[in-house]
N, CA, C and O atoms as a MOPAC input file, in Angstrom:
PM7 MOZYME 1SCF
protein

 N     -3.03000 1     5.19300 1    16.31200 1
 C     -1.99200 1     4.60300 1    15.50700 1
 C     -2.61300 1     4.14300 1    14.18700 1
 O     -3.67000 1     3.51200 1    14.19300 1
 N     -1.99600 1     4.43900 1    13.09800 1
 C     -2.48500 1     4.01300 1    11.79200 1
 C     -1.65000 1     2.83700 1    11.33400 1
 O     -0.42100 1     2.89500 1    11.34800 1
 N     -2.31100 1     1.78000 1    10.93200 1
 C     -1.57500 1     0.60600 1    10.47400 1
 C     -2.14200 1     0.13200 1     9.15500 1
 O     -3.31200 1     0.34600 1     8.83700 1
 N     -1.28600 1    -0.51100 1     8.40700 1
 C     -1.71800 1    -1.11200 1     7.16200 1
 C     -2.35900 1    -2.44000 1     7.49000 1
 O     -1.84000 1    -3.19600 1     8.31200 1
 N     -3.45900 1    -2.72800 1     6.86900 1
 C     -4.12200 1    -3.99000 1     7.15800 1
 C     -4.34400 1    -4.76500 1     5.87300 1
 O     -4.49800 1    -4.19300 1     4.79400 1
 N     -4.35400 1    -6.04700 1     6.01600 1
 C     -4.69100 1    -6.93100 1     4.91100 1
 C     -5.93000 1    -7.70800 1     5.32800 1
 O     -5.83900 1    -8.89200 1     5.65000 1
 N     -7.09500 1    -7.04700 1     5.32600 1
 C     -8.28900 1    -7.80400 1     5.69000 1
 C     -8.49800 1    -8.91100 1     4.67400 1
 O     -8.13500 1    -8.75200 1     3.50800 1
 N     -9.07200 1   -10.02700 1     5.09000 1
 C     -9.30900 1   -11.11200 1     4.13400 1
 C    -10.06000 1   -10.63600 1     2.89900 1
 O     -9.93900 1   -11.22800 1     1.82600 1
 N    -10.83100 1    -9.57100 1     3.04800 1
 C    -11.60800 1    -9.07800 1     1.91500 1
 C    -10.73700 1    -8.55300 1     0.78000 1
 O    -11.19400 1    -8.48500 1    -0.36100 1
 N     -9.48300 1    -8.18000 1     1.07100 1
 C     -8.61300 1    -7.70000 1    -0.00400 1
 C     -8.47700 1    -8.76900 1    -1.08200 1
 O     -8.41700 1    -8.45600 1    -2.27100 1
 N     -8.43100 1   -10.00700 1    -0.67100 1
 C     -8.25000 1   -11.08900 1    -1.62700 1
 C     -9.54800 1   -11.43300 1    -2.35500 1
 O     -9.52700 1   -12.13500 1    -3.36600 1
 N    -10.67700 1   -10.94100 1    -1.84200 1
 C    -11.97400 1   -11.15500 1    -2.48200 1
 C    -12.41300 1    -9.95600 1    -3.31300 1
 O    -13.39600 1   -10.03200 1    -4.04900 1
 N    -11.68600 1    -8.85400 1    -3.19600 1
 C    -12.02500 1    -7.63600 1    -3.92900 1
 C    -11.95900 1    -7.92900 1    -5.42600 1
 O    -10.91700 1    -8.35900 1    -5.92000 1
 N    -13.05600 1    -7.70600 1    -6.16000 1
 C    -13.04900 1    -7.98600 1    -7.60100 1
 C    -11.93500 1    -7.25100 1    -8.34300 1
 O    -11.37000 1    -7.77800 1    -9.30100 1
 N    -11.62100 1    -6.03800 1    -7.90200 1
 C    -10.54800 1    -5.28800 1    -8.56200 1
 C     -9.19700 1    -5.96100 1    -8.33600 1
 O     -8.35000 1    -5.97500 1    -9.22900 1
 N     -8.99500 1    -6.52000 1    -7.14100 1
 C     -7.75200 1    -7.24400 1    -6.85200 1
 C     -7.70300 1    -8.53500 1    -7.66500 1
 O     -6.67900 1    -8.86800 1    -8.26200 1
 N     -8.80300 1    -9.24200 1    -7.67700 1
 C     -8.85200 1   -10.52400 1    -8.39400 1
 C     -8.70700 1   -10.34800 1    -9.89700 1
 O     -8.28300 1   -11.27200 1   -10.59000 1
 N     -9.05500 1    -9.17100 1   -10.41000 1
 C     -8.93200 1    -8.90700 1   -11.84300 1
 C     -7.48500 1    -8.65200 1   -12.26500 1
 O     -7.16200 1    -8.69500 1   -13.45300 1
 N     -6.61500 1    -8.38700 1   -11.28700 1
 C     -5.21000 1    -8.14900 1   -11.60900 1
 C     -4.53100 1    -9.44900 1   -12.01800 1
 O     -4.93400 1   -10.53400 1   -11.59800 1
 N     -3.50900 1    -9.32600 1   -12.83500 1
 C     -2.71600 1   -10.50900 1   -13.18300 1
 C     -1.96900 1   -10.96900 1   -11.93300 1
 O     -1.82700 1   -10.20700 1   -10.97600 1
 N     -1.49900 1   -12.19600 1   -11.93900 1
 C     -0.75900 1   -12.72800 1   -10.79100 1
 C      0.46000 1   -11.86000 1   -10.49600 1
 O      0.77200 1   -11.60200 1    -9.33300 1
 N      1.14600 1   -11.41300 1   -11.53300 1
 C      2.32800 1   -10.57800 1   -11.34700 1
 C      1.94600 1    -9.24500 1   -10.70700 1
 O      2.65300 1    -8.75600 1    -9.82500 1
 N      0.84300 1    -8.66100 1   -11.14100 1
 C      0.40800 1    -7.39200 1   -10.56800 1
 C     -0.08800 1    -7.57100 1    -9.13400 1
 O      0.12700 1    -6.69200 1    -8.30000 1
 N     -0.73900 1    -8.68100 1    -8.83400 1
 C     -1.16400 1    -8.93800 1    -7.45000 1
 C      0.04900 1    -9.01600 1    -6.53400 1
 O      0.05900 1    -8.43000 1    -5.45200 1
 N      1.05900 1    -9.73600 1    -6.97100 1
 C      2.29600 1    -9.85200 1    -6.19400 1
 C      2.91300 1    -8.46700 1    -5.99700 1
 O      3.29000 1    -8.10100 1    -4.88400 1
 N      3.01000 1    -7.71400 1    -7.07200 1
 C      3.57100 1    -6.37000 1    -6.98200 1
 C      2.78400 1    -5.47900 1    -6.04500 1
 O      3.37000 1    -4.73400 1    -5.25900 1
 N      1.46300 1    -5.54600 1    -6.11900 1
 C      0.62000 1    -4.72700 1    -5.24700 1
 C      0.82300 1    -5.09800 1    -3.78300 1
 O      0.88500 1    -4.21400 1    -2.92900 1
 N      0.92500 1    -6.36700 1    -3.48300 1
 C      1.14900 1    -6.77500 1    -2.09200 1
 C      2.48400 1    -6.24400 1    -1.57500 1
 O      2.57700 1    -5.81800 1    -0.42400 1
 N      3.51100 1    -6.26800 1    -2.41400 1
 C      4.80100 1    -5.69800 1    -2.00800 1
 C      4.65300 1    -4.19400 1    -1.78400 1
 O      5.20500 1    -3.65500 1    -0.82400 1
 N      3.91500 1    -3.51600 1    -2.65900 1
 C      3.68400 1    -2.08100 1    -2.46700 1
 C      2.94500 1    -1.82500 1    -1.15600 1
 O      3.28600 1    -0.89600 1    -0.42500 1
 N      1.94300 1    -2.63700 1    -0.85600 1
 C      1.19000 1    -2.47800 1     0.39300 1
 C      2.09600 1    -2.64300 1     1.60800 1
 O      1.93900 1    -1.94500 1     2.60900 1
 N      3.04200 1    -3.57000 1     1.51400 1
 C      3.95500 1    -3.80300 1     2.63300 1
 C      4.93800 1    -2.65600 1     2.83700 1
 O      5.46600 1    -2.47700 1     3.93500 1
 N      5.18200 1    -1.89300 1     1.80400 1
 C      6.15300 1    -0.80200 1     1.87800 1
 C      5.46900 1     0.54600 1     1.71400 1
 O      5.84900 1     1.37400 1     0.88600 1
 N      4.43400 1     0.73200 1     2.54700 1
 C      3.62700 1     1.94300 1     2.54100 1
 C      3.51500 1     2.44900 1     3.97100 1
 O      3.32600 1     1.66200 1     4.89900 1
 N      3.63100 1     3.75900 1     4.15200 1
 C      3.52200 1     4.30900 1     5.50000 1
 C      2.05800 1     4.51800 1     5.88600 1
 O      1.15000 1     4.14700 1     5.14200 1
 N      1.84400 1     5.11200 1     7.04600 1
 C      0.48200 1     5.26900 1     7.56200 1
 C     -0.37700 1     6.20300 1     6.71800 1
 O     -1.60300 1     6.17800 1     6.82500 1
 N      0.24400 1     7.02000 1     5.89000 1
 C     -0.51700 1     7.91600 1     5.01700 1
 C     -0.74500 1     7.30100 1     3.64300 1
 O     -1.32400 1     7.93600 1     2.76200 1
 N     -0.29100 1     6.06600 1     3.46400 1
 C     -0.46100 1     5.39500 1     2.18400 1
 C      0.64100 1     5.69100 1     1.18700 1
 O      0.55100 1     5.30200 1     0.02300 1
 N      1.69500 1     6.38600 1     1.64200 1
 C      2.77300 1     6.75400 1     0.73400 1
 C      3.88700 1     5.71200 1     0.73500 1
 O      4.13400 1     5.03400 1     1.73200 1
 N      4.54200 1     5.60700 1    -0.40400 1
 C      5.64800 1     4.66700 1    -0.56300 1
 C      6.76100 1     4.97100 1     0.43500 1
 O      7.10200 1     6.13100 1     0.66600 1
 N      7.32300 1     3.91700 1     1.02200 1
 C      8.49000 1     4.07700 1     1.88200 1
 C      9.75500 1     3.63000 1     1.15800 1
 O     10.85300 1     3.73100 1     1.70600 1
 N      9.61100 1     3.14900 1    -0.04200 1
 C     10.74600 1     2.73000 1    -0.87600 1
 C     10.64400 1     3.45000 1    -2.21100 1
 O      9.54700 1     3.76700 1    -2.67100 1
 N     11.79300 1     3.70700 1    -2.83300 1
 C     11.74600 1     4.29500 1    -4.16800 1
 C     11.67200 1     3.17200 1    -5.20100 1
 O     11.71400 1     1.99100 1    -4.85400 1
 N     11.56400 1     3.55200 1    -6.46300 1
 C     11.37800 1     2.54800 1    -7.50900 1
 C     12.56700 1     1.60500 1    -7.62300 1
 O     12.39500 1     0.43200 1    -7.95100 1
 N     13.76700 1     2.10100 1    -7.35800 1
 C     14.95300 1     1.24700 1    -7.40800 1
 C     14.87600 1     0.18800 1    -6.31800 1
 O     15.15600 1    -0.98500 1    -6.56600 1
 N     14.49500 1     0.60300 1    -5.10400 1
 C     14.34700 1    -0.35200 1    -3.99900 1
 C     13.25400 1    -1.37200 1    -4.30300 1
 O     13.41300 1    -2.56100 1    -4.02600 1
 N     12.14400 1    -0.90500 1    -4.87300 1
 C     11.04900 1    -1.81500 1    -5.21300 1
 C     11.49300 1    -2.83600 1    -6.25400 1
 O     11.14200 1    -4.01200 1    -6.16000 1
 N     12.26000 1    -2.39500 1    -7.23900 1
 C     12.76400 1    -3.32000 1    -8.25900 1
 C     13.63600 1    -4.39000 1    -7.60900 1
 O     13.56100 1    -5.56500 1    -7.96700 1
 N     14.45400 1    -3.97900 1    -6.66100 1
 C     15.32200 1    -4.92700 1    -5.95500 1
 C     14.48400 1    -5.90900 1    -5.12700 1
 O     14.74900 1    -7.11100 1    -5.14100 1
 N     13.48400 1    -5.40900 1    -4.41100 1
 C     12.63000 1    -6.26800 1    -3.58600 1
 C     11.83700 1    -7.27100 1    -4.42200 1
 O     11.67100 1    -8.42800 1    -4.03400 1
 N     11.35500 1    -6.81500 1    -5.56300 1
 C     10.53100 1    -7.65500 1    -6.43000 1
 C     11.35500 1    -8.55200 1    -7.35000 1
 O     10.83200 1    -9.48400 1    -7.96100 1
 N     12.66100 1    -8.25400 1    -7.43900 1
 C     13.53400 1    -8.93900 1    -8.40600 1
 C     13.04000 1    -8.68000 1    -9.82400 1
 O     13.02600 1    -9.57400 1   -10.67000 1
 N     12.63700 1    -7.43600 1   -10.06100 1
 C     12.14400 1    -7.00200 1   -11.36100 1
 C     13.07500 1    -5.92900 1   -11.89400 1
 O     13.89300 1    -5.38000 1   -11.15700 1
 N     12.94500 1    -5.63700 1   -13.17500 1
 C     13.68800 1    -4.52200 1   -13.76700 1
 C     12.97100 1    -3.22000 1   -13.39700 1
 O     11.78200 1    -3.23500 1   -13.07900 1
 N     13.69200 1    -2.09700 1   -13.43900 1
 C     13.03000 1    -0.80900 1   -13.18800 1
 C     11.86700 1    -0.55900 1   -14.15600 1
 O     10.87800 1     0.07600 1   -13.79000 1
 N     11.98800 1    -1.05500 1   -15.37800 1
 C     10.91400 1    -0.88500 1   -16.35600 1
 C      9.66600 1    -1.66600 1   -15.94600 1
 O      8.54700 1    -1.20000 1   -16.16300 1
 N      9.84700 1    -2.84200 1   -15.36000 1
 C      8.69800 1    -3.62600 1   -14.89600 1
 C      7.99900 1    -2.92300 1   -13.73900 1
 O      6.77000 1    -2.91800 1   -13.66500 1
 N      8.77900 1    -2.32900 1   -12.83300 1
 C      8.19000 1    -1.58400 1   -11.71400 1
 C      7.43600 1    -0.37100 1   -12.24800 1
 O      6.32900 1    -0.07700 1   -11.79600 1
 N      8.02600 1     0.32500 1   -13.19400 1
 C      7.35700 1     1.48300 1   -13.80300 1
 C      6.03500 1     1.06100 1   -14.43900 1
 O      5.01900 1     1.73500 1   -14.26800 1
 N      6.04600 1    -0.04600 1   -15.16600 1
 C      4.82200 1    -0.54500 1   -15.80800 1
 C      3.77200 1    -0.91200 1   -14.75700 1
 O      2.58500 1    -0.64600 1   -14.94700 1
 N      4.20600 1    -1.52100 1   -13.64900 1
 C      3.29100 1    -1.86300 1   -12.56200 1
 C      2.63700 1    -0.60400 1   -12.00500 1
 O      1.41700 1    -0.55300 1   -11.84700 1
 N      3.44200 1     0.40800 1   -11.70900 1
 C      2.90300 1     1.64600 1   -11.15000 1
 C      1.94000 1     2.32000 1   -12.12100 1
 O      0.90300 1     2.83900 1   -11.70900 1
 N      2.27800 1     2.31600 1   -13.39800 1
 C      1.38700 1     2.90600 1   -14.40500 1
 C      0.06300 1     2.15000 1   -14.45100 1
 O     -1.00500 1     2.76200 1   -14.44000 1
 N      0.13000 1     0.82700 1   -14.50400 1
 C     -1.09400 1     0.01900 1   -14.57800 1
 C     -1.95900 1     0.17600 1   -13.33200 1
 O     -3.17600 1     0.33100 1   -13.43600 1
 N     -1.33300 1     0.13800 1   -12.14900 1
 C     -2.11100 1     0.27300 1   -10.91500 1
 C     -2.70400 1     1.67300 1   -10.79100 1
 O     -3.78900 1     1.84000 1   -10.23300 1
 N     -2.00600 1     2.67200 1   -11.30400 1
 C     -2.55600 1     4.03200 1   -11.32700 1
 C     -3.79000 1     4.07600 1   -12.22900 1
 O     -4.81900 1     4.63200 1   -11.84600 1
 N     -3.69200 1     3.50300 1   -13.39800 1
 C     -4.82500 1     3.49100 1   -14.34000 1
 C     -6.03500 1     2.77300 1   -13.75700 1
 O     -7.17600 1     3.12000 1   -14.06100 1
 N     -5.78300 1     1.77300 1   -12.92300 1
 C     -6.87500 1     0.97800 1   -12.36100 1
 C     -7.38200 1     1.52800 1   -11.03100 1
 O     -8.23900 1     0.91300 1   -10.39800 1
 N     -6.86600 1     2.67100 1   -10.60300 1
 C     -7.39500 1     3.33100 1    -9.41300 1
 C     -6.82800 1     2.86100 1    -8.09000 1
 O     -7.41300 1     3.13900 1    -7.04300 1
 N     -5.71300 1     2.16300 1    -8.10400 1
 C     -5.12100 1     1.68600 1    -6.85500 1
 C     -4.22000 1     2.72300 1    -6.20200 1
 O     -4.13300 1     2.79600 1    -4.97700 1
 N     -3.55800 1     3.51700 1    -7.01300 1
 C     -2.59400 1     4.45300 1    -6.45500 1
 C     -2.50000 1     5.70900 1    -7.29600 1
 O     -2.95900 1     5.77300 1    -8.43600 1
 N     -1.88800 1     6.69700 1    -6.68600 1
 C     -1.61700 1     7.95100 1    -7.36500 1
 C     -0.10700 1     8.04200 1    -7.50100 1
 O      0.62200 1     7.78400 1    -6.54300 1
 N      0.36000 1     8.40400 1    -8.67400 1
 C      1.80200 1     8.51800 1    -8.92200 1
 C      2.34300 1     9.77300 1    -8.25600 1
 O      1.67800 1    10.80800 1    -8.22700 1
 N      3.54700 1     9.67500 1    -7.72600 1
 C      4.20000 1    10.83200 1    -7.13600 1
 C      4.92800 1    11.64100 1    -8.19900 1
 O      5.22100 1    11.14500 1    -9.28800 1
 N      5.20900 1    12.87900 1    -7.86900 1
 C      5.99800 1    13.72100 1    -8.76200 1
 C      7.38600 1    13.87300 1    -8.15700 1
 O      7.64800 1    13.35500 1    -7.07200 1
 N      8.26000 1    14.56500 1    -8.83500 1
 C      9.63600 1    14.73500 1    -8.36500 1
 C      9.65200 1    15.23900 1    -6.92500 1
 O      8.93500 1    16.17700 1    -6.57500 1
 N     10.46400 1    14.61600 1    -6.11000 1
 C     10.58400 1    15.01600 1    -4.71400 1
 C      9.53300 1    14.43500 1    -3.79200 1
 O      9.54500 1    14.72100 1    -2.59500 1
 N      8.62300 1    13.62600 1    -4.31400 1
 C      7.57700 1    12.99100 1    -3.50900 1
 C      7.75900 1    11.47900 1    -3.56700 1
 O      8.50300 1    10.97500 1    -4.40800 1
 N      7.07700 1    10.74700 1    -2.66800 1
 C      7.10700 1     9.28800 1    -2.78300 1
 C      6.62400 1     8.86600 1    -4.16800 1
 O      5.80900 1     9.55800 1    -4.77900 1
 N      7.12100 1     7.73400 1    -4.66500 1
 C      6.79900 1     7.33000 1    -6.04100 1
 C      5.33800 1     6.92800 1    -6.20800 1
 O      4.85200 1     6.86800 1    -7.33700 1
 N      4.62400 1     6.65200 1    -5.11700 1
 C      3.19500 1     6.36900 1    -5.21100 1
 C      2.53500 1     6.61300 1    -3.86600 1
 O      3.19500 1     6.62200 1    -2.82700 1
 N      1.23000 1     6.81100 1    -3.90000 1
 C      0.39100 1     6.87900 1    -2.70800 1
 C     -0.83400 1     6.02700 1    -2.98600 1
 O     -1.51900 1     6.22700 1    -3.98900 1
 N     -1.11200 1     5.07900 1    -2.10500 1
 C     -2.29400 1     4.24100 1    -2.28000 1
 C     -3.54200 1     5.08100 1    -2.07900 1
 O     -3.61500 1     5.88300 1    -1.14700 1
 N     -4.51500 1     4.89900 1    -2.94600 1
 C     -5.73800 1     5.69500 1    -2.83200 1
 C     -6.98900 1     4.83400 1    -2.79500 1
 O     -8.07700 1     5.35500 1    -2.55200 1
 N     -6.87000 1     3.54500 1    -3.02500 1
 C     -8.05200 1     2.68800 1    -3.00600 1
 C     -8.50100 1     2.50700 1    -1.56200 1
 O     -7.70500 1     2.13200 1    -0.70200 1
 N     -9.77100 1     2.77200 1    -1.29800 1
 C    -10.29200 1     2.69100 1     0.06500 1
 C    -10.27500 1     1.26100 1     0.58400 1
 O    -10.41900 1     0.30400 1    -0.17600 1
 N    -10.09700 1     1.13700 1     1.88700 1
 C    -10.21200 1    -0.15900 1     2.52600 1
 C     -8.90200 1    -0.85800 1     2.79900 1
 O     -8.89700 1    -1.91200 1     3.43400 1
 N     -7.78100 1    -0.30600 1     2.33900 1
 C     -6.51800 1    -0.99600 1     2.54100 1
 C     -5.62900 1    -0.31100 1     3.55400 1
 O     -4.60500 1    -0.85500 1     3.96600 1
 N     -6.02500 1     0.88700 1     3.95400 1
 C     -5.34100 1     1.57400 1     5.03500 1
 C     -6.44700 1     2.04200 1     5.96500 1
 O     -7.41900 1     2.65100 1     5.51700 1
 N     -6.31200 1     1.77000 1     7.22600 1
 C     -7.37900 1     2.17000 1     8.14100 1
 C     -6.78900 1     2.65100 1     9.46000 1
 O     -5.68300 1     2.27200 1     9.84600 1
 N     -7.54100 1     3.47600 1    10.12200 1
 C     -7.13700 1     3.99800 1    11.41900 1
 C     -7.45800 1     2.96600 1    12.49000 1
 O     -8.54600 1     2.39000 1    12.51600 1
 N     -6.50300 1     2.74800 1    13.36000 1
 C     -6.74400 1     1.88900 1    14.51600 1
 C     -6.31100 1     2.68300 1    15.73900 1
 O     -5.12500 1     2.94800 1    15.93400 1
 N     -7.27700 1     3.05600 1    16.55000 1
 C     -6.96200 1     3.84300 1    17.73500 1
 C     -6.18500 1     2.98000 1    18.71700 1
 O     -6.53800 1     1.83000 1    18.97800 1
 N     -5.14000 1     3.55100 1    19.24300 1
 C     -4.37700 1     2.84500 1    20.27200 1
 C     -5.27700 1     2.69200 1    21.49000 1
 O     -6.08100 1     3.57500 1    21.79000 1
 N     -5.14200 1     1.59100 1    22.17700 1
 C     -5.95500 1     1.35700 1    23.37200 1
 C     -5.67700 1     2.45100 1    24.38700 1
 O     -4.51900 1     2.72400 1    24.70500 1
 N     -6.72400 1     3.07600 1    24.89600 1
 C     -6.47700 1     4.11100 1    25.90300 1
 C     -5.93000 1     3.47900 1    27.17900 1
 O     -6.39200 1     2.43400 1    27.63500 1
 N     -4.93600 1     4.15100 1    27.73000 1
 C     -4.37000 1     3.63900 1    28.97800 1
 C     -5.25400 1     4.08200 1    30.13200 1
 O     -5.73800 1     5.21400 1    30.14500 1
 N     -5.46200 1     3.22200 1    31.07800 1
 C     -6.24600 1     3.56700 1    32.26400 1
 C     -5.26400 1     3.86300 1    33.38300 1
 O     -4.50700 1     2.99000 1    33.80800 1
 N     -5.28200 1     5.09200 1    33.85100 1
 C     -4.39500 1     5.48600 1    34.93800 1
 C     -5.03900 1     5.09600 1    36.26100 1
 O     -6.26200 1     5.02300 1    36.37700 1
 N     -4.20300 1     4.85100 1    37.24200 1
 C     -4.69800 1     4.48700 1    38.56500 1
 C     -5.61500 1     5.59800 1    39.07800 1
 O     -5.25300 1     6.77500 1    39.06900 1
 N     -6.78900 1     5.20900 1    39.51800 1
 C     -7.75100 1     6.16200 1    40.04000 1
 C     -8.73100 1     6.66900 1    38.99600 1
 O     -9.71800 1     7.32000 1    39.33900 1
 N     -8.46800 1     6.37700 1    37.71300 1
 C     -9.40300 1     6.79300 1    36.67000 1
 C    -10.62400 1     5.88700 1    36.68800 1
 O    -10.49500 1     4.68300 1    36.90600 1
 N    -11.81100 1     6.45000 1    36.46100 1
 C    -12.98900 1     5.58700 1    36.35600 1
 C    -12.87000 1     4.70600 1    35.10800 1
 O    -12.32300 1     5.11900 1    34.08600 1
 N    -13.38900 1     3.50200 1    35.21800 1
 C    -13.27800 1     2.58100 1    34.08600 1
 C    -14.56700 1     2.36600 1    33.39900 1
 O    -14.63000 1     1.61400 1    32.42600 1

């Protein structure tokens, strides 16, 4: 199972700390609305509604985060962004089930 994680180190990451408060908030919302492959699960209109921002502010956020290496912009017909910065999406193997009679 792949899950999004917010390790405490995300808040200590120099690249995260270098972001403005508004961009940090925006990035956290983007992280919350990302699937297991790091792709957006909301479009820019939905993100604007969630953030209480204008579509232009969301566009500016995506452009800035792309320039800073946090995400890759989507093209027509694709999610509006995909997170690419390492360490914010990680694989977590589901606990193997032990069937009756299986060696442990």
